[in-house]
DOFILUM-240368 format. One record per atom (N, C-alpha, C, CB): atom name; residue number from 1; x, y, z; residue in one letter; chain. Coordinates in nm, 4 decimals. Glycine has a CB too. Layout:
<pts>
PT   atomo   num          X          Y          Z   residuo   cadena
PT      CA   NUM          X          Y          Z         A        A
...
</pts>
This chain:
<pts>
PT   atomo   num          X          Y          Z   residuo   cadena
PT       N     1     2.5481     2.0470    -0.0994         M        A
PT      CA     1     2.6245     1.9326    -0.1354         M        A
PT       C     1     2.6095     1.9117    -0.2861         M        A
PT      CB     1     2.5799     1.8086    -0.0550         M        A
PT       N     2     2.7182     1.8832    -0.3518         R        A
PT      CA     2     2.7159     1.8574    -0.4955         R        A
PT       C     2     2.7474     1.7096    -0.5173         R        A
PT      CB     2     2.8182     1.9494    -0.5720         R        A
PT       N     3     2.6599     1.6408    -0.5892         L        A
PT      CA     3     2.6784     1.4986    -0.6176         L        A
PT       C     3     2.6962     1.4763    -0.7669         L        A
PT      CB     3     2.5592     1.4167    -0.5654         L        A
PT       N     4     2.7880     1.3903    -0.8016         R        A
PT      CA     4     2.8019     1.3420    -0.9397         R        A
PT       C     4     2.7964     1.1902    -0.9290         R        A
PT      CB     4     2.9379     1.3931    -1.0101         R        A
PT       N     5     2.6986     1.1292    -0.9984         I        A
PT      CA     5     2.6760     0.9857    -0.9849         I        A
PT       C     5     2.6719     0.9202    -1.1224         I        A
PT      CB     5     2.5451     0.9582    -0.9081         I        A
PT       N     6     2.7863     0.8735    -1.1731         P        A
PT      CA     6     2.7860     0.7981    -1.2982         P        A
PT       C     6     2.7296     0.6572    -1.2737         P        A
PT      CB     6     2.9298     0.7903    -1.3580         P        A
PT       N     7     2.6404     0.6143    -1.3618         V        A
PT      CA     7     2.5785     0.4823    -1.3510         V        A
PT       C     7     2.6063     0.4073    -1.4800         V        A
PT      CB     7     2.4243     0.4926    -1.3236         V        A
PT       N     8     2.6642     0.2895    -1.4680         D        A
PT      CA     8     2.6908     0.2035    -1.5813         D        A
PT       C     8     2.6040     0.0779    -1.5656         D        A
PT      CB     8     2.8437     0.1676    -1.5912         D        A
PT       N     9     2.6197    -0.0171    -1.6529         R        A
PT      CA     9     2.5373    -0.1389    -1.6437         R        A
PT       C     9     2.5590    -0.2135    -1.5126         R        A
PT      CB     9     2.5678    -0.2319    -1.7607         R        A
PT       N    10     2.6806    -0.2191    -1.4625         T        A
PT      CA    10     2.7073    -0.2942    -1.3399         T        A
PT       C    10     2.7872    -0.2153    -1.2365         T        A
PT      CB    10     2.7810    -0.4206    -1.3733         T        A
PT       N    11     2.7932    -0.0845    -1.2501         C        A
PT      CA    11     2.8720    -0.0043    -1.1570         C        A
PT       C    11     2.8027     0.1293    -1.1305         C        A
PT      CB    11     3.0143     0.0188    -1.2122         C        A
PT       N    12     2.7973     0.1667    -1.0035         V        A
PT      CA    12     2.7474     0.2979    -0.9631         V        A
PT       C    12     2.8575     0.3635    -0.8820         V        A
PT      CB    12     2.6130     0.2874    -0.8809         V        A
PT       N    13     2.8948     0.4837    -0.9200         E        A
PT      CA    13     2.9955     0.5585    -0.8455         E        A
PT       C    13     2.9324     0.6882    -0.7967         E        A
PT      CB    13     3.1218     0.5870    -0.9332         E        A
PT       N    14     2.9784     0.7368    -0.6831         M        A
PT      CA    14     2.9272     0.8621    -0.6300         M        A
PT       C    14     3.0445     0.9488    -0.5875         M        A
PT      CB    14     2.8304     0.8375    -0.5112         M        A
PT       N    15     3.0460     1.0713    -0.6359         F        A
PT      CA    15     3.1475     1.1681    -0.6001         F        A
PT       C    15     3.0785     1.2860    -0.5317         F        A
PT      CB    15     3.2286     1.2143    -0.7253         F        A
PT       N    16     3.1183     1.3152    -0.4100         V        A
PT      CA    16     3.0596     1.4228    -0.3312         V        A
PT       C    16     3.1534     1.5424    -0.3329         V        A
PT      CB    16     3.0315     1.3768    -0.1857         V        A
PT       N    17     3.0974     1.6605    -0.3603         D        A
PT      CA    17     3.1741     1.7851    -0.3606         D        A
PT       C    17     3.3014     1.7732    -0.4452         D        A
PT      CB    17     3.2102     1.8248    -0.2173         D        A
PT       N    18     3.2825     1.7386    -0.5722         D        A
PT      CA    18     3.3914     1.7296    -0.6708         D        A
PT       C    18     3.5028     1.6330    -0.6308         D        A
PT      CB    18     3.4506     1.8661    -0.6929         D        A
PT       N    19     3.4663     1.5207    -0.5680         G        A
PT      CA    19     3.5640     1.4168    -0.5364         G        A
PT       C    19     3.6188     1.4190    -0.3955         G        A
PT      CB    19     3.6757     1.4268    -0.6291         G        A
PT       N    20     3.5685     1.5078    -0.3117         R        A
PT      CA    20     3.6170     1.5097    -0.1731         R        A
PT       C    20     3.5912     1.3749    -0.1065         R        A
PT      CB    20     3.5488     1.6233    -0.0925         R        A
PT       N    21     3.4759     1.3177    -0.1359         Y        A
PT      CA    21     3.4423     1.1826    -0.0918         Y        A
PT       C    21     3.3983     1.1048    -0.2152         Y        A
PT      CB    21     3.3299     1.1832     0.0194         Y        A
PT       N    22     3.4341     0.9779    -0.2200         A        A
PT      CA    22     3.3971     0.8951    -0.3346         A        A
PT       C    22     3.3575     0.7558    -0.2863         A        A
PT      CB    22     3.5139     0.8866    -0.4367         A        A
PT       N    23     3.2660     0.6939    -0.3605         H        A
PT      CA    23     3.2213     0.5583    -0.3286         H        A
PT       C    23     3.1857     0.4884    -0.4586         H        A
PT      CB    23     3.0995     0.5596    -0.2302         H        A
PT       N    24     3.2270     0.3625    -0.4717         S        A
PT      CA    24     3.1927     0.2813    -0.5876         S        A
PT       C    24     3.1211     0.1561    -0.5401         S        A
PT      CB    24     3.3190     0.2450    -0.6703         S        A
PT       N    25     3.0284     0.1099    -0.6217         S        A
PT      CA    25     2.9545    -0.0103    -0.5869         S        A
PT       C    25     2.9257    -0.0903    -0.7126         S        A
PT      CB    25     2.8240     0.0246    -0.5135         S        A
PT       N    26     2.9521    -0.2196    -0.7068         E        A
PT      CA    26     2.9183    -0.3084    -0.8172         E        A
PT       C    26     2.7749    -0.3543    -0.7968         E        A
PT      CB    26     3.0168    -0.4302    -0.8257         E        A
PT       N    27     2.6953    -0.3457    -0.9008         V        A
PT      CA    27     2.5533    -0.3795    -0.8902         V        A
PT       C    27     2.5161    -0.4791    -0.9993         V        A
PT      CB    27     2.4651    -0.2523    -0.9003         V        A
PT       N    28     2.4140    -0.5558    -0.9726         F        A
PT      CA    28     2.3630    -0.6526    -1.0688         F        A
PT       C    28     2.2122    -0.6368    -1.0787         F        A
PT      CB    28     2.4012    -0.7977    -1.0285         F        A
PT       N    29     2.1665    -0.5403    -1.1574         P        A
PT      CA    29     2.0226    -0.5144    -1.1673         P        A
PT       C    29     1.9508    -0.6270    -1.2422         P        A
PT      CB    29     1.9975    -0.3803    -1.2376         P        A
PT       N    30     1.8205    -0.6358    -1.2188         Y        A
PT      CA    30     1.7382    -0.7284    -1.2951         Y        A
PT       C    30     1.7337    -0.6819    -1.4399         Y        A
PT      CB    30     1.5951    -0.7388    -1.2355         Y        A
PT       N    31     1.7220    -0.7741    -1.5326         L        A
PT      CA    31     1.7199    -0.7398    -1.6746         L        A
PT       C    31     1.6046    -0.6465    -1.7106         L        A
PT      CB    31     1.7109    -0.8658    -1.7577         L        A
PT       N    32     1.4948    -0.6504    -1.6347         V        A
PT      CA    32     1.3788    -0.5653    -1.6643         V        A
PT       C    32     1.3957    -0.4232    -1.6097         V        A
PT      CB    32     1.2521    -0.6278    -1.6060         V        A
PT       N    33     1.4983    -0.4002    -1.5265         D        A
PT      CA    33     1.5216    -0.2657    -1.4735         D        A
PT       C    33     1.5757    -0.1761    -1.5838         D        A
PT      CB    33     1.6198    -0.2694    -1.3534         D        A
PT       N    34     1.4991    -0.0719    -1.6169         D        A
PT      CA    34     1.5412     0.0187    -1.7241         D        A
PT       C    34     1.5194     0.1648    -1.6871         D        A
PT      CB    34     1.4662    -0.0133    -1.8523         D        A
PT       N    35     1.5090     0.1931    -1.5572         R        A
PT      CA    35     1.4842     0.3290    -1.5112         R        A
PT       C    35     1.5741     0.3613    -1.3929         R        A
PT      CB    35     1.3364     0.3477    -1.4732         R        A
PT       N    36     1.5782     0.4886    -1.3616         L        A
PT      CA    36     1.6575     0.5391    -1.2508         L        A
PT       C    36     1.5634     0.6068    -1.1522         L        A
PT      CB    36     1.7681     0.6375    -1.3000         L        A
PT       N    37     1.5813     0.5821    -1.0224         A        A
PT      CA    37     1.4967     0.6435    -0.9206         A        A
PT       C    37     1.5840     0.7187    -0.8207         A        A
PT      CB    37     1.4104     0.5367    -0.8485         A        A
PT       N    38     1.5444     0.8396    -0.7848         L        A
PT      CA    38     1.6122     0.9185    -0.6823         L        A
PT       C    38     1.5220     0.9222    -0.5600         L        A
PT      CB    38     1.6455     1.0634    -0.7331         L        A
PT       N    39     1.5785     0.8906    -0.4428         F        A
PT      CA    39     1.4972     0.8902    -0.3214         F        A
PT       C    39     1.5873     0.9099    -0.2008         F        A
PT      CB    39     1.4165     0.7586    -0.3085         F        A
PT       N    40     1.5263     0.9368    -0.0878         A        A
PT      CA    40     1.5972     0.9494     0.0396         A        A
PT       C    40     1.5438     0.8428     0.1337         A        A
PT      CB    40     1.5802     1.0926     0.1013         A        A
PT       N    41     1.6322     0.7689     0.1955         A        A
PT      CA    41     1.5927     0.6651     0.2913         A        A
PT       C    41     1.5996     0.7231     0.4323         A        A
PT      CB    41     1.6842     0.5383     0.2786         A        A
PT       N    42     1.4904     0.7152     0.5053         G        A
PT      CA    42     1.4893     0.7607     0.6434         G        A
PT       C    42     1.4846     0.9113     0.6611         G        A
PT      CB    42     1.6078     0.7089     0.7120         G        A
PT       N    43     1.4429     0.9831     0.5608         G        A
PT      CA    43     1.4362     1.1287     0.5721         G        A
PT       C    43     1.3827     1.1893     0.4442         G        A
PT      CB    43     1.5738     1.1871     0.6048         G        A
PT       N    44     1.4088     1.3163     0.4262         T        A
PT      CA    44     1.3630     1.3845     0.3066         T        A
PT       C    44     1.4828     1.4438     0.2331         T        A
PT      CB    44     1.2601     1.4943     0.3420         T        A
PT       N    45     1.4639     1.4678     0.1053         A        A
PT      CA    45     1.5692     1.5289     0.0238         A        A
PT       C    45     1.5033     1.6164    -0.0818         A        A
PT      CB    45     1.6606     1.4202    -0.0426         A        A
PT       N    46     1.5733     1.7201    -0.1201         V        A
PT      CA    46     1.5296     1.8066    -0.2295         V        A
PT       C    46     1.6365     1.7985    -0.3368         V        A
PT      CB    46     1.5062     1.9556    -0.1818         V        A
PT       N    47     1.5975     1.7594    -0.4563         F        A
PT      CA    47     1.6910     1.7485    -0.5677         F        A
PT       C    47     1.6742     1.8720    -0.6545         F        A
PT      CB    47     1.6675     1.6175    -0.6503         F        A
PT       N    48     1.7774     1.9582    -0.6579         R        A
PT      CA    48     1.7731     2.0809    -0.7373         R        A
PT       C    48     1.8796     2.0738    -0.8457         R        A
PT      CB    48     1.7939     2.2064    -0.6478         R        A
PT       N    49     1.8545     2.1446    -0.9537         N        A
PT      CA    49     1.9509     2.1523    -1.0640         N        A
PT       C    49     1.9969     2.0116    -1.1077         N        A
PT      CB    49     2.0732     2.2378    -1.0220         N        A
PT       N    50     1.9013     1.9218    -1.1185         T        A
PT      CA    50     1.9306     1.7831    -1.1555         T        A
PT       C    50     1.9428     1.7722    -1.3073         T        A
PT      CB    50     1.8202     1.6870    -1.1024         T        A
PT       N    51     2.0546     1.7145    -1.3507         V        A
PT      CA    51     2.0793     1.6909    -1.4930         V        A
PT       C    51     2.1069     1.5433    -1.5113         V        A
PT      CB    51     2.1982     1.7776    -1.5465         V        A
PT       N    52     2.0334     1.4788    -1.6005         I        A
PT      CA    52     2.0560     1.3387    -1.6323         I        A
PT       C    52     2.0953     1.3298    -1.7783         I        A
PT      CB    52     1.9301     1.2520    -1.6024         I        A
PT       N    53     2.2120     1.2703    -1.8036         R        A
PT      CA    53     2.2609     1.2550    -1.9406         R        A
PT       C    53     2.2752     1.1079    -1.9725         R        A
PT      CB    53     2.3954     1.3282    -1.9605         R        A
PT       N    54     2.2338     1.0706    -2.0914         E        A
PT      CA    54     2.2522     0.9339    -2.1371         E        A
PT       C    54     2.3590     0.9327    -2.2457         E        A
PT      CB    54     2.1187     0.8738    -2.1892         E        A
PT       N    55     2.4586     0.8497    -2.2267         F        A
PT      CA    55     2.5674     0.8384    -2.3230         F        A
PT       C    55     2.5503     0.7088    -2.4000         F        A
PT      CB    55     2.7062     0.8435    -2.2529         F        A
PT       N    56     2.5755     0.7119    -2.5278         T        A
PT      CA    56     2.5683     0.5913    -2.6086         T        A
PT       C    56     2.7087     0.5496    -2.6490         T        A
PT      CB    56     2.4796     0.6132    -2.7331         T        A
PT       N    57     2.7262     0.4216    -2.6689         V        A
PT      CA    57     2.8568     0.3703    -2.7101         V        A
PT       C    57     2.8524     0.3207    -2.8514         V        A
PT      CB    57     2.9029     0.2595    -2.6182         V        A
</pts>
């Protein structure tokens, strides 16, 4: 499975297998939240070939 997950200040989008499935979510993080966490709920996951890019405006 290939995931692309753009994260903005108040929006998280997820594209599975180059857009075959897509999901958007509006989020309101706490002001002290300044990190990203990858995890699996209710099971296990292996994250391979993970690339994290930070874009500045």
